[in-house]
N, C-alpha and C positions, 0 to 999 in steps of 0.2 A: 839802959845800954846793952846791947846784944854783942857777945864776944866776937871777935874778927873771924876765929878759927869755924864760925857756924855757917859761914858764906863761902861757898865755892867760889874760885878763882874763874872771872869771865873767860868764856872760850873765844879763842880767835879761828874764825873759818877761814883759813889760808886758800880754801878753793871756790872763794865765793865767786859767781860767774859776774864778771864786769864788762863782758863783750857786748857792744852793742851794733847793730847794722851801720855801716859807712856808706856814704852817697857822696857822688860828685858835686851835687847842686841840689838847692831846695826845689827845683822843678823835677829833678828826678825822684826825690822823695814823695811829692804829691802824685807824681804819675804812675809810681810802683805800689804805694802802699795806702795812699789815702782812702779812708772810708768815712765812716761817722766820729771817730775819736779824734780829739785834739791830738797833736803830734808834738812832743817835747825834742827841740834840737839842740845839739851840743855843738860848739866851735872850739874843739880843745886847744888847738893852736892859739887862739885869742887869750885863753886862760895862760897858757905858758909863757906868752910874751909879758902879759900883766905880772905874772910871778918872778919872771927874769927882772923887770923894772923895779920891783920891789927889793928883791935881794941885792941888786946891784945899787940901789940908791939909798937904802935905810941902813943907818950905823948900827945894826943890832939884828935881833931874831924877829924874824916875821912869822907872826901866828896866824894861821887862817881861822877865821870865824866859822865854825862848821853849819851854824845855823842858815847861814845865807843859802847854802845848797850842798846837803848831804848825800847826794847821789853817788854811787861808788865809783862810777866813770869819773866824775869831777875830782873826787878825792885822790885817785890813782893819778889823775894828769896833775895834780898839784904836786904829788910826792915825787912825780917823775921830772917834774920842772925844778926841784931842790926844796921843796917846803916841808919841813921835818917837825915843825911845831903846830898844835892846833887847840884852839879855844873851844871846849866843850862845855855844855850846859845841862848833860843829861846823861843817864845812863845809855840810852840809845844813841847819842852821840859818841859816847867814849866806845860802845862796841862797833859803830859804823867805821870809825877810824882804825881800830883794831883789826878788823878783818882786812884792811888795806895793808896796814904797816904794824909790825909787832914792835918795832922799834920808836916809832915816833913820840916825841914828847907832848904830853897831854897837860893843859892847864884847865882847871875846872873854873871857870870866870863868872860863873852866875853866882852873886852874893848871897842867894838864899837856897839852900838845898835840903832836901829831906835828909834824914839820918840815915836811912837804907843808901842813899845816893852816895853820901860822904864814904861810908863803909865799902861800897863796891867799887868807887873810884880808887880808894886807898888800895885795895886788893889788885885791882888793874894796873898799878904802877903809877897812879897819880899823887904827887906830893904837894902840888901848887894850888891853893885855893884862894879865890877872892872872897873877902868879907867886908861888911860894912856895918856890922854892930857887934857888941860884946856877947851878945846871946848866940850868935853864930860861930863866933870864936870858941865858945864853951862846946858848943855842939861837935865841932870838928876836933877839939882836944879829947872829948869823951869818946868818939865814935872811932878815933885812931889809937885808943889806949894810951894818950899821952905820948904820941910817937916824937921822937927828937930830931925827925929830918922833914919837917914841913917847910914849904915855902908859902907866906901868907901875904896876899895883895890886898891892901887896904884900898877899897873904892873910894875914891874922894868924890864928893857931891860938887858939882858946878852949877852955877847960875845958868839960865837959859842964854844961849849963845846965837850963833848965826847959821845953825844947820836947818835943814829942811825938815827933819823930824827930831823934836826936842826928847831928850833923854834924861833930863834933869830931875824929874818928878819922883820915880818910883825907886831908884836905888842912888846910894853915895851917903857919906856921913861928912859932916864939917864941923867948924867949930870945937868948942871944949869936948865933945863927943870924939871927934876926930882925934883929938890929943890923947885923950885916954885909951882909946882903942889902939894906937901906935904903941903907946907905953905897954899896953898888955901883951901885943902881940910881938913885941921886941924880944919879950922876956921868954917865949914858947918857941919862937921860931928859929930854924937854922938860916933861912934867908927871908929878910923882910923887904917888901916893895909897895909902893905906891902905884896905883891907877887910876884912871879918869877916861871918861867917855865924853868927846865935845860934842856929841851928837851925830846922828846919821845922815850922811849926804851934805858934810860941812863944806861950804863953799869959801870960808876965809881962814887962809893958812894961819893967820896970827891968832885964832881960837886957841891954837896948840900952845902958842908962846903964853897966853894969859893962864893957860891951865899949869904950865910948868912953873912959871911963876908963883902960883898958888900952893904947889907943892912945897916949894921952897919956903914960903912964908910959914906954912903948917908945920914943916920940919924943924924951923928955927923956934917956934912957938913950943914945941913938943921936947927940943934939945935931944932929938933922935936922929941917929944916922940911918940910911937903909942900902941895902945890897944891890936893888935893881930898881928902874925906873920903867913903868909900862904906858906909852901915850895913846893907848887904846886903839879904837878904830874911828870910823867917821869919814875916811877917805872917799871921794865922790866920783860919780860915773857922769859922763856927757849924755842928758836927757834933753829932748827938745825944750827950749827954755831955759835949761840950766847948762851953762858951760862955765866949768870949772876952770879955775888956774891949772896949770901943769903939775904934775906931780914934782918935779924939781923945786918949785916953790914951796910946797908944804914941806918938803925933806930939808931945804934951805933954812926956814924959820925953825924948824925943830932943832937942826944941828947948832943954830946960834943961840937958841934959847938954853938948850942944854949946857953950852959953854958958858954963857952969861950968869946962869943961875947956880953953877958950881957943881953940875952934875957930869963934867968931861971925865972920861975914863970909867964911869958906872956903866954896867951892862944894860942895854936898852931893849925893849921889847914894843912891838906894835900888833894891832889885831885887823888888818884890812879883811874885809868880807867882800862887800859889793864891788870894790875896787879891783879884787882878783878875778872874780867871776861874772860882774854885771853883764859885761860886752860878750860874754861866752855862750850864751844861750837865747834861745827864742822860742815861741810856740806858734805852731800852724794850726788856725782855726778855721771853721767851714761857717759859710753863710747859708743858714737854715731858711732865713726868711727876710725879705725886705720891705718895709712899710715906709714909703718916703725917704727920710733921711735916716732912718733907724735901720741898723742891721741886727738881727737876731742871730747868734753865734753859739757852737758847741762848746765854748768855755767863757767863763765869767769871774766874776768878785769870789766866787766859792772855789775857784780853781786857781789858774796861774796868772789870773788876772787882778788880784787883789789890790794892789797898789793902784792900778788904773782906776778901781771903783773907789775903794775907801779913802785914798789919798789924792785920787784926781790926777796921777802923773800921766802924760800924754807920750806913751812910748811910740818910737819910730814904727811905722806901718807900711806895708806894700801888698798889693795884689800879687800872686802868684799866677801868671796868664799863662795858660794852657790852651784854653778853649777858643780864644778869639784874639784879634790884633789888640794891642795896647790902645786905650784911650788916652787922648791928650788932654782933655777937661778933667779937673778934679773937683771933688765935693767934700763940704764937711758931713761926716757921720757921727751920730752917736751908737755906741754898742749895748745891746742887751745880752745876757748871757742865757743859759739854758734852764734854769731853776724856776720854779714857780715863785720864787720872792722877788718882791718889787725893789729890794736894794740891790739886785743884781743887775747893775746898770753902770756902764763907763761912759761918762758924758763927754770926754774928749776937750774939743772936738778932734778927729781922726780925718784926715785928708786922705782920700783915696779915688781911684776913677768914679766918675759921675754915673757909669753903667754898671756898677755893681749888682749883682743878681744873686739869687739862689744858686748854691752850687759852687759860687767862686771860694777860693782859698786865699787866706790873709797870713803872712808872716808878721808876727808882732815881736819886735826885736828887743835887745837889751833886757832879757828876762832871765839871764844866767843867774842873778840873785833874787831871792824871795819871790819866786815864780814857781818853781816845782816844789819849795818847802813849805809853801803857804796853801796847798791844795786840801780839800775837804772832800769828803763822798756825800755830800749834801744832795739830796733828793735822787741819789744813785748815779750822779754825774761824777766821773772819774776817769782820769787816762793814765798808765804808767807807759804808754807807748813813747820810747825815746829812741833817736837817732843820732848820728853823728854826719856833720857835712865838712869836707875838706876839698879845696882850699876855702878859706873865708871868704865869703862874698862881701863886697865892699859897699854894704848898703847903710853903714852908720860909722859914726867917728868911734875910735876907741877911747877907753877911760880917760887917757891922757896922750899926748905924742909920744910915742915909744920908738926909739932907734931899734933897727933889727939888730941884734947881737947873737942871735942864736942860729944854729944850723937847722936843716930840713927835717930833724928827727922826728918831730910830730906832724909833718906835712900830710900824711895819710892817716891822721888822727887814730893811729893805733896806740 
């Protein structure tokens, strides 16, 4: 163990530049600054609407999962919208939030952390840590010098459920091991919680009820009480071919399960990521070459379109028409990215005007989550060029039907 005093407190750069150019429309973006780089677009008012929806509907603390999009402008938008808690998984994510807000509450929800990360987090004011093993518990005790102000979140393992992306294999503890961990953590934690994750892009609200029932069964077996319950993330976004239930359906099921299984009055937390920012971003890509029904783009699976390639999600697309009249006929296209790797392919199919040609620009929507955060610099292809557009162009549906309850404070995307 290294003594805590050997590490300087993480600095907070309050002067970090979060300003990005603001345009009235996507057409203005392409006409003004389009060159050879992909352009990342933020619709900050969409993120604000989603944040307001969660804050008004969830009966507890809404914790943004920073991994979805750690862009400073995104974090600043969410803080402006009222998000005060953040799920971080690394030193870099801790610093990203601290540069935006010195007062935000951080939860280190990665169940496996390096010893240096634990020390760094504790010095940065983090007191809440997720664990799924006795070994990780021992690391935290040792690297915080046996601190008596820890909040420990036991990450419960769940069987594969109804989510588009199963998260049950890598993390989580269950059975006798979960009982042992709960009992050990109870003895050393100021606040003890259980957390779970039903999987990313969960389409079935009742998955949360099953998980909450599993928590109750585990606590009864361990004869342990907890101080908080974290229902995790997994709240979905509307992608083509994936039309999720409304947010109210999820919140209704969670509220009823909390009451039915004896957690009424217990502080609750949730960890939305995709559902807060998914609809709040897109990427503008340029066609470099057309071969039949194949379009070769300046971004791909090693950039912002990872999920379109690796997972096969068909994001909404449209051509940004500047050079000629709109074409009424559409055709199915396959996309190839700019790298030399044959895995850099997005099979779609993506429906676009039949007369697509070199030099055309395409907006790929719903990339506010896991677009910018999944980029690499493979083969030298990378772009940080980011802009904001206001007002939101209605090319896609939002995450869920949202009532307009906020004022026009974000209308100019400032």
